[in-house]
Backbone bond lengths (Angstrom), bond angles and torsions (degrees), N, CA, C in turn:
res aa  C-N    CA-C-N  psi(-1)  N-CA   C-N-CA  omega(-1)  CA-C   N-CA-C  phi
1 M - - - 1.470 - - 1.567 107.71 -
2 A 1.359 117.68 -39.05 1.438 119.72 -178.20 1.548 109.42 -65.31
3 K 1.323 115.46 -38.63 1.473 117.53 -177.60 1.561 104.91 -65.91
4 K 1.407 120.32 -43.15 1.492 120.12 178.35 1.457 112.40 -53.40
5 K 1.371 116.14 -46.18 1.442 120.74 -178.69 1.547 113.18 -60.90
6 E 1.321 115.04 -41.46 1.464 122.99 175.89 1.550 108.96 -57.25
7 N 1.312 112.83 -52.94 1.470 117.19 179.98 1.470 113.19 -56.83
8 N 1.390 113.95 -46.97 1.421 115.62 174.98 1.480 119.87 -56.03
9 K 1.398 115.05 -37.52 1.381 122.07 175.86 1.501 109.60 -65.28
10 K 1.374 123.65 -43.25 1.354 124.70 175.84 1.469 115.69 -58.63
11 K 1.393 113.85 -42.15 1.434 119.76 172.60 1.418 116.80 -55.44
12 N 1.410 113.30 -46.37 1.456 122.60 -177.92 1.593 110.38 -67.46
13 N 1.361 114.14 -33.50 1.460 114.91 177.49 1.536 110.84 -69.55
14 K 1.410 116.98 -37.65 1.408 118.46 175.98 1.507 113.92 -60.60
15 K 1.326 116.25 -37.20 1.435 121.10 -178.91 1.510 110.91 -71.07
16 E 1.384 118.04 -31.22 1.405 120.11 -177.29 1.521 113.07 -76.85
17 K 1.301 120.46 -17.82 1.510 123.58 -174.17 1.544 112.08 -58.66
18 P 1.400 116.05 -40.56 1.459 114.54 -176.57 1.542 109.36 -67.71
19 S 1.264 120.25 -28.36 1.503 122.26 -176.85 1.568 102.93 -74.45
20 E 1.354 122.32 -29.29 1.431 122.25 -178.43 1.534 112.72 -69.57
21 K 1.378 116.49 -27.57 1.490 125.32 179.69 1.497 107.85 -82.23
22 Q 1.244 125.40 -22.30 1.507 127.71 -176.94 1.467 114.03 -58.62
23 P 1.344 121.00 -42.24 1.491 119.59 -179.96 1.488 112.61 -67.01
24 T 1.344 119.11 -28.46 1.484 122.84 171.82 1.513 112.74 -59.38
25 K 1.342 113.04 -40.70 1.543 116.13 -178.37 1.433 106.96 -72.36
26 N 1.357 120.86 -39.60 1.407 120.82 179.87 1.544 112.96 -61.61
27 K 1.386 115.22 -40.13 1.470 122.17 176.76 1.510 109.51 -59.94
28 K 1.324 118.13 -43.10 1.524 119.87 179.79 1.519 108.53 -62.38
29 I 1.302 117.91 -47.99 1.489 117.15 -177.47 1.564 109.13 -67.02
30 S 1.279 119.72 -35.41 1.452 120.14 178.09 1.547 111.98 -66.41
31 K 1.304 116.76 -33.89 1.498 122.82 178.05 1.542 109.53 -66.82
32 E 1.331 113.67 -45.84 1.484 119.19 177.71 1.510 112.42 -59.66
33 E 1.362 115.20 -40.95 1.487 119.51 -177.39 1.601 109.52 -67.51
34 K 1.329 113.69 -39.78 1.492 117.84 179.61 1.568 108.79 -64.94
35 Q 1.302 119.48 -36.52 1.431 122.54 -175.58 1.573 105.23 -68.97
36 L 1.329 115.91 -43.52 1.479 119.34 -178.47 1.577 109.28 -69.52
37 R 1.274 116.60 -35.31 1.457 118.10 176.59 1.513 114.68 -65.28
38 N 1.392 112.38 -41.88 1.433 118.63 176.80 1.581 111.34 -63.48
39 F 1.410 114.41 -42.44 1.471 115.29 176.68 1.554 115.76 -55.74
40 F 1.320 114.87 -42.36 1.461 121.39 -178.06 1.566 109.00 -71.01
41 I 1.216 118.14 -33.43 1.494 124.73 177.35 1.540 108.70 -65.80
42 I 1.326 116.75 -47.44 1.420 120.09 -179.28 1.569 110.52 -70.35
43 L 1.295 116.61 -38.15 1.504 121.23 172.06 1.591 112.04 -58.86
44 G 1.211 113.18 -44.40 1.506 119.34 175.51 1.490 113.92 -60.13
45 I 1.334 115.87 -46.79 1.484 119.10 175.41 1.450 113.35 -58.87
46 V 1.398 120.40 -51.76 1.410 124.79 175.95 1.470 113.64 -49.04
47 A 1.434 114.84 -49.69 1.466 121.39 -178.17 1.536 109.91 -57.73
48 L 1.386 111.84 -43.43 1.467 121.22 179.12 1.491 113.48 -58.40
49 L 1.450 111.99 -48.06 1.420 112.40 178.08 1.561 119.27 -62.31
50 I 1.428 110.84 -36.92 1.452 114.50 178.06 1.454 109.52 -66.27
51 W 1.303 123.16 -44.38 1.427 127.66 177.65 1.465 107.29 -57.17
52 G 1.327 121.12 -48.00 1.462 122.57 -175.69 1.535 113.09 -62.87
53 F 1.405 113.41 -37.76 1.481 117.45 179.38 1.589 110.96 -68.61
54 Y 1.378 114.88 -41.09 1.437 115.45 175.74 1.507 113.91 -68.18
55 Y 1.244 120.88 -35.44 1.491 124.95 176.76 1.452 111.68 -67.37
56 V 1.389 120.10 -41.78 1.474 119.69 177.93 1.532 110.62 -68.88
57 T 1.280 113.47 -40.71 1.515 120.43 -174.30 1.559 108.93 -63.57
58 N 1.379 117.30 -40.25 1.362 123.42 -175.56 1.598 115.10 -88.58
59 H 1.362 114.91 -13.72 1.419 117.00 -172.34 1.550 113.73 -120.78
60 S 1.434 113.25 -6.62 1.435 116.56 -179.21 1.517 108.80 -70.45
61 P 1.370 114.03 133.59 1.503 118.43 -179.40 1.523 113.62 -52.29
62 E 1.359 115.62 -39.10 1.445 118.46 -174.14 1.605 106.28 -129.80
63 F 1.247 116.52 137.70 1.472 123.04 -177.38 1.549 109.97 -153.25
64 E 1.286 116.34 169.32 1.501 123.85 174.17 1.556 111.40 -121.70
65 Y 1.242 109.93 147.36 1.512 116.24 174.26 1.533 104.13 -131.15
66 K 1.411 118.77 106.05 1.492 119.92 -178.26 1.534 111.26 45.50
67 E 1.350 112.09 50.68 1.503 120.80 170.65 1.554 113.00 76.16
68 V 1.248 116.30 4.30 1.479 120.27 176.08 1.507 108.41 -99.97
69 K 1.251 118.74 124.76 1.461 123.38 -174.40 1.505 112.21 -85.13
70 F 1.247 114.91 137.30 1.511 121.97 -178.98 1.598 108.30 -130.81
71 Q 1.284 112.71 155.07 1.452 117.28 174.46 1.496 109.63 -138.81
72 T 1.286 116.96 131.19 1.466 121.88 -179.00 1.469 112.47 -76.64
73 V 1.351 115.93 129.21 1.503 118.08 -174.50 1.524 103.09 -128.11
74 K 1.434 113.99 130.89 1.481 115.72 177.62 1.466 107.20 -108.74
75 Q 1.383 112.77 131.61 1.449 118.63 171.05 1.561 108.24 -125.72
76 G 1.268 114.45 110.62 1.470 117.55 -169.77 1.479 114.61 59.32
77 D 1.284 116.76 -120.69 1.526 123.41 179.78 1.500 110.41 -92.33
78 L 1.288 115.01 -5.71 1.573 116.68 -172.28 1.530 108.32 -101.03
79 L 1.292 112.17 149.13 1.498 121.68 174.61 1.535 105.96 -115.34
80 F 1.370 112.52 134.54 1.423 125.31 175.01 1.511 109.48 -120.35
81 Y 1.348 113.65 154.54 1.416 117.13 -177.36 1.675 106.34 -125.24
82 K 1.333 109.17 106.65 1.502 114.39 -166.26 1.537 107.01 -98.42
83 T 1.344 114.62 140.87 1.518 121.91 172.86 1.431 105.82 -132.15
84 L 1.290 115.16 148.14 1.559 122.06 175.90 1.614 111.71 -106.39
85 V 1.289 111.80 124.51 1.375 116.50 176.31 1.571 109.90 -99.95
86 P 1.355 118.10 118.60 1.446 120.22 -177.18 1.603 113.05 -75.56
87 L 1.310 117.80 129.90 1.456 119.65 178.91 1.562 108.06 -114.71
88 Y 1.332 116.83 137.94 1.486 120.92 -169.07 1.475 110.53 -111.11
89 N 1.353 111.94 151.73 1.432 120.35 173.75 1.477 111.52 -89.91
90 Q 1.344 118.82 -176.15 1.501 122.80 -175.83 1.474 112.33 -62.23
91 K 1.379 119.38 -24.51 1.481 120.29 -173.97 1.535 110.42 -87.78
92 G 1.485 115.09 1.16 1.446 117.02 179.89 1.509 110.42 83.44
93 E 1.374 119.57 15.59 1.418 122.21 175.71 1.504 112.02 -102.06
94 I 1.274 115.98 151.39 1.561 120.10 178.28 1.477 108.83 -67.39
95 A 1.250 118.11 117.88 1.457 126.24 178.82 1.516 115.75 -86.51
96 T 1.298 110.95 -38.47 1.487 121.49 174.67 1.500 111.65 -167.19
97 K 1.274 116.44 170.20 1.568 120.81 175.96 1.469 107.69 -122.95
98 Y 1.360 112.56 123.71 1.433 120.85 -179.57 1.515 109.92 -87.40
99 R 1.395 114.81 134.89 1.456 119.67 -172.34 1.577 106.97 -99.59
100 F 1.392 111.85 129.95 1.413 118.15 174.13 1.584 107.85 -122.56
101 Y 1.279 111.53 143.97 1.518 115.48 -178.69 1.551 110.30 -122.41
102 L 1.362 119.44 124.24 1.405 126.13 173.60 1.529 108.20 -94.31
103 R 1.328 116.21 145.81 1.452 118.45 173.49 1.538 110.22 -92.27
104 N 1.334 119.70 -16.95 1.389 122.99 179.01 1.574 111.77 -106.07
105 H 1.291 118.08 136.57 1.412 119.70 173.52 1.507 109.64 -63.27
106 P 1.308 122.34 137.83 1.469 122.81 -176.38 1.519 112.97 -58.75
107 E 1.362 120.03 -26.42 1.483 125.43 -177.52 1.537 105.62 -72.84
108 D 1.350 115.63 -29.91 1.493 116.42 -172.86 1.524 111.57 -80.97
109 I 1.394 116.55 -17.51 1.437 115.60 -176.01 1.529 112.43 -119.44
110 K 1.390 118.75 2.48 1.376 123.92 -176.89 1.509 117.46 -61.96
111 D 1.353 111.09 -28.06 1.557 118.39 177.50 1.482 119.70 -79.04
112 I 1.332 114.16 -5.97 1.509 121.47 175.29 1.493 105.99 -62.97
113 P 1.348 119.29 120.19 1.502 123.72 -172.74 1.610 105.20 -61.95
114 I 1.363 115.08 140.11 1.429 121.36 -176.18 1.605 103.95 -158.59
115 P 1.362 114.31 144.48 1.458 115.95 176.23 1.574 113.85 -49.67
116 E 1.328 115.61 156.18 1.423 119.66 179.60 1.572 110.95 -63.90
117 K 1.305 119.35 -36.29 1.435 125.75 -179.57 1.546 111.82 -141.27
118 L 1.383 113.08 135.50 1.499 115.74 177.10 1.517 108.39 -98.96
119 E 1.263 113.01 140.51 1.476 117.06 179.52 1.567 103.05 -99.26
120 L 1.349 113.69 100.79 1.411 120.95 -173.94 1.535 110.87 -89.54
121 K 1.374 114.94 128.62 1.439 119.82 -178.08 1.551 109.70 -113.26
122 R 1.363 112.91 169.69 1.484 116.01 -178.57 1.573 110.27 -93.58
123 L 1.340 114.68 -0.52 1.435 118.80 171.16 1.545 110.48 -125.69
124 V 1.324 116.39 130.11 1.481 120.62 -172.14 1.480 104.58 -128.24
125 I 1.241 116.24 134.27 1.569 127.78 172.21 1.491 107.15 -114.58
126 L 1.277 117.06 114.31 1.391 127.88 -176.88 1.499 112.26 -100.25
127 N 1.292 116.28 120.24 1.527 119.60 177.69 1.496 110.48 -115.36
128 Y 1.320 118.96 124.35 1.487 126.37 177.17 1.470 109.80 -155.40
129 S 1.394 114.14 159.27 1.429 118.60 -177.05 1.579 108.68 -98.31
130 D 1.317 112.60 147.64 1.535 119.28 178.80 1.582 108.75 -72.11
131 N 1.267 111.93 -12.21 1.528 114.78 -174.52 1.539 112.02 -85.38
132 I 1.352 117.60 -0.27 1.406 121.61 176.21 1.634 111.39 -79.32
133 V 1.366 110.04 103.18 1.483 117.10 -176.01 1.534 106.98 -120.16
134 C 1.348 115.03 113.65 1.448 119.88 -174.95 1.481 110.95 -132.81
135 N 1.325 120.84 52.26 1.472 124.15 178.82 1.564 112.43 50.47
136 G 1.333 114.75 49.13 1.531 117.33 179.56 1.501 117.91 81.43
137 D 1.324 116.03 -18.40 1.472 117.03 179.61 1.536 114.60 -62.82
138 T 1.445 112.06 -25.68 1.427 110.18 -175.88 1.610 112.86 -72.33
139 N 1.279 111.88 -36.83 1.503 115.19 174.99 1.489 113.56 -62.29
140 I 1.392 117.50 -45.04 1.433 123.65 -179.36 1.582 107.24 -61.91
141 A 1.313 116.27 -44.62 1.493 118.93 -175.54 1.517 108.20 -63.40
142 L 1.336 118.49 -51.26 1.447 122.56 -177.56 1.551 115.43 -61.33
143 A 1.414 111.99 -38.88 1.424 118.29 -177.88 1.578 109.58 -69.26
144 N 1.393 114.25 -41.79 1.518 118.13 176.13 1.533 111.96 -63.38
145 F 1.259 116.15 -40.96 1.427 122.29 -178.61 1.549 112.57 -59.38
146 Q 1.344 110.47 -48.56 1.511 114.87 -179.83 1.492 110.83 -71.65
147 Q 1.326 119.47 -28.32 1.475 122.63 -175.42 1.533 107.31 -68.76
148 V 1.353 118.08 -44.41 1.444 122.31 178.23 1.449 115.41 -62.78
149 Y 1.328 114.90 -41.46 1.524 117.28 178.51 1.557 108.05 -68.33
150 S 1.278 117.82 -40.27 1.474 123.32 179.37 1.603 112.28 -51.87
151 V 1.364 106.57 -56.76 1.458 115.04 -178.31 1.490 115.87 -59.67
152 M 1.337 114.96 -25.83 1.404 124.15 177.00 1.520 115.21 -86.32
153 G 1.386 114.06 4.40 1.463 119.86 172.43 1.562 113.73 93.22
154 A 1.231 116.71 12.36 1.605 117.49 177.89 1.480 111.21 -99.79
155 K 1.311 111.34 152.39 1.441 121.62 174.69 1.554 109.00 -97.34
156 I 1.320 117.89 136.14 1.480 118.75 -176.42 1.534 108.00 -119.34
157 W 1.351 111.62 127.25 1.491 121.24 173.58 1.485 109.41 -116.98
158 R 1.267 113.91 146.00 1.520 120.65 175.47 1.593 103.42 -90.37
159 A 1.390 109.96 131.81 1.462 115.55 -177.14 1.560 110.08 -60.95
160 S 1.287 121.08 -34.91 1.495 115.88 -174.79 1.487 112.35 -68.94
161 N 1.333 117.29 -13.57 1.587 120.46 178.50 1.510 109.50 -91.31
162 L 1.312 119.52 4.48 1.535 120.44 -177.11 1.485 112.68 -115.48
163 N 1.265 117.64 172.78 1.478 117.03 -179.70 1.542 109.44 -85.24
164 E 1.266 117.64 167.16 1.472 126.81 -168.48 1.523 110.39 -50.89
165 S 1.280 122.99 -35.22 1.397 124.26 -170.82 1.563 113.12 -69.04
166 Y 1.343 114.53 -19.24 1.424 122.08 177.14 1.531 117.03 -105.28
167 K 1.223 113.37 8.53 1.470 121.50 177.13 1.449 114.58 -91.84
168 K 1.315 116.66 22.57 1.406 118.41 -178.05 1.560 105.74 -154.34
169 C 1.353 113.69 175.15 1.482 123.21 180.00 1.575 107.84 -69.64
170 D 1.349 108.90 132.08 1.554 115.94 175.67 1.466 111.79 -76.52
171 E 1.280 121.45 123.91 1.482 123.79 179.89 1.584 109.69 -57.79
172 Q 1.243 118.88 -34.55 1.452 124.63 -174.50 1.578 110.05 -85.98
173 G 1.289 119.05 -5.65 1.468 117.97 -178.01 1.437 114.78 68.16
174 R 1.368 121.97 29.86 1.475 117.54 -175.86 1.527 114.48 -77.47
175 Y 1.388 116.50 -13.59 1.493 120.56 177.18 1.510 109.50 -147.05
176 N 1.276 111.57 168.98 1.513 116.80 175.03 1.526 106.04 -89.16
177 Y 1.375 113.30 122.55 1.484 119.35 174.38 1.599 100.88 -107.46
178 I 1.297 115.66 120.41 1.485 124.64 -178.55 1.456 110.91 -120.20
179 N 1.362 113.93 115.77 1.489 118.85 179.20 1.494 107.51 -103.44
180 I 1.267 123.46 126.76 1.428 128.27 175.68 1.485 112.64 -108.70
181 K 1.286 122.55 114.64 1.531 121.06 -177.91 1.494 114.35 -145.92
182 R 1.265 117.32 164.61 1.493 124.15 174.51 1.532 108.81 -73.81
183 G 1.366 112.30 151.53 1.485 114.18 176.38 1.484 106.40 -162.32
184 N 1.271 113.83 -167.16 1.546 121.75 -178.86 1.571 111.65 -96.08
185 K 1.394 114.96 -0.54 1.461 116.79 -177.84 1.566 105.57 -153.71
186 T 1.374 113.75 140.96 1.448 116.65 175.51 1.457 111.12 -89.38
187 E 1.374 119.24 114.94 1.443 120.52 -170.06 1.644 104.05 -166.28
188 I 1.345 111.52 162.50 1.490 121.58 176.43 1.484 110.47 -120.12
189 K 1.281 116.74 123.45 1.466 121.04 178.89 1.499 114.16 -121.34
190 E 1.305 118.87 146.94 1.434 122.73 171.78 1.538 107.58 -86.86
191 I 1.410 113.10 125.96 1.433 116.90 -174.05 1.526 112.97 -114.49
192 G 1.350 113.44 5.78 1.436 122.66 -178.69 1.502 112.31 170.77
193 P 1.294 119.55 -176.02 1.491 121.58 178.66 1.523 108.28 -65.94
194 S 1.350 112.54 116.04 1.483 121.25 177.45 1.576 111.49 62.17
195 C 1.320 113.24 23.12 1.542 115.90 -177.24 1.638 104.32 -119.85
196 Y 1.347 107.95 140.72 1.525 113.99 -177.39 1.486 110.93 -139.49
197 E 1.322 115.37 143.97 1.366 126.80 177.73 1.480 111.48 -109.45
198 L 1.325 121.51 111.71 1.393 122.59 175.70 1.596 112.63 -100.87
199 T 1.363 113.90 110.56 1.425 119.95 -174.23 1.464 109.78 -109.81
200 F 1.322 117.02 138.06 1.410 120.43 -177.98 1.539 111.43 -138.51
201 K 1.375 116.82 148.94 1.403 122.69 177.50 1.571 108.12 -117.14
202 D 1.323 111.41 157.16 1.443 116.88 173.93 1.436 116.92 50.22
203 C 1.347 115.83 44.70 1.501 126.86 178.27 1.550 109.86 58.66
204 E 1.388 124.14 28.76 1.450 123.54 178.31 1.486 108.13 -87.44
205 I 1.399 118.50 47.99 1.445 118.84 173.09 1.417 115.64 -72.76
206 L 1.308 116.78 -27.77 1.560 116.91 173.70 1.487 111.07 -69.79
207 D 1.337 119.20 -33.24 1.399 122.91 -178.46 1.522 111.22 -67.85
208 V 1.316 115.60 -48.55 1.425 120.75 -176.41 1.615 114.01 -70.17
209 T 1.334 117.71 -38.19 1.412 120.32 177.58 1.552 112.42 -74.25
210 E 1.315 119.33 -32.20 1.396 126.07 175.40 1.524 110.25 -69.68
211 R 1.295 113.83 -32.56 1.573 114.46 179.52 1.510 106.86 -72.44
212 Y 1.261 119.06 -37.94 1.484 121.05 174.29 1.551 110.38 -61.61
213 I 1.336 119.19 -48.41 1.419 122.75 176.69 1.486 112.31 -60.59
214 L 1.264 119.16 -41.15 1.503 120.81 177.78 1.500 110.03 -58.79
215 K 1.338 117.92 -42.72 1.405 122.23 175.12 1.451 115.46 -59.55
216 M 1.343 116.32 -36.88 1.417 124.01 176.84 1.589 112.02 -63.19
217 F 1.406 113.90 -43.63 1.443 120.45 179.25 1.527 109.51 -60.08
218 V 1.354 114.25 -44.94 1.517 115.58 -179.84 1.444 116.10 -64.06
219 Q 1.345 116.10 -41.60 1.457 121.99 175.66 1.476 118.68 -62.67
220 T 1.336 111.49 -32.64 1.616 112.64 -172.12 1.557 105.92 -110.59
221 K 1.286 119.57 12.74 1.500 118.23 177.95 1.560 115.92 -54.05
222 D 1.311 113.36 -29.80 1.539 120.08 -177.01 1.488 112.20 -98.68
223 K 1.236 118.76 0.78 1.449 122.12 -176.86 1.535 112.22 -93.17
224 K 1.348 114.40 142.82 1.411 115.65 -177.45 1.581 107.64 -97.52
225 I 1.402 109.01 100.91 1.506 117.75 -175.66 1.547 106.11 -78.59
226 P 1.328 117.65 132.05 1.532 122.04 -179.24 1.552 109.70 -69.88
227 Y 1.320 110.61 133.26 1.484 117.97 170.75 1.515 114.41 -57.81
228 T 1.275 118.18 -29.65 1.470 124.36 175.32 1.480 113.08 -51.92
229 N 1.389 119.01 -30.67 1.403 120.17 -178.70 1.540 116.55 -54.48
230 L 1.281 115.86 -20.06 1.511 119.83 -177.54 1.474 109.46 -85.63
231 K 1.315 119.74 -9.87 1.448 119.48 178.15 1.449 116.35 -88.59
């Protein structure tokens, strides 16, 4: 009888062994679940940080883009981005600050391709077609473009009002020849000495002109622009 009981105990022990291994399997599953959970938590935090940075950058009342100061201004449902350009008198003192308003946040247009440096001249010939119709954006874009150049002391002529010799890029780079046209990509290219082609797709004429203007602000931020340019 004693031998039978011992045999029965051995059999029972053999049957119990699988149940001893079960907790190890559960621990393994639990560990994998924790790793997966931690991964999604980290992913969520990263996404939240990116969204927070973008939100603060685009909604902060005051911000800087490459040392140029901007202020967010809301008018009705529209957002504008204002910057002040100091204008100096003959004594080298700030006489006034001229206000410019962009419709696009600088961070939203900074990736539009543009030459590393713009050769800015005091004479500008602007070439564009009257067939560019973009729900009023064309008039705003061209007016802002001409306004910035005027404040910086340049004279702007439209190519269609000039003789043929001025309707193209000058090989000697004596003036800025700027051609604005539709295309398959929004970008700014140098097409000759002091000559630039602003191409836009899907009526992104404001985007491409404001990208050029933004570059002008960055390049001239340390220059003392004369107050007399306004006269």
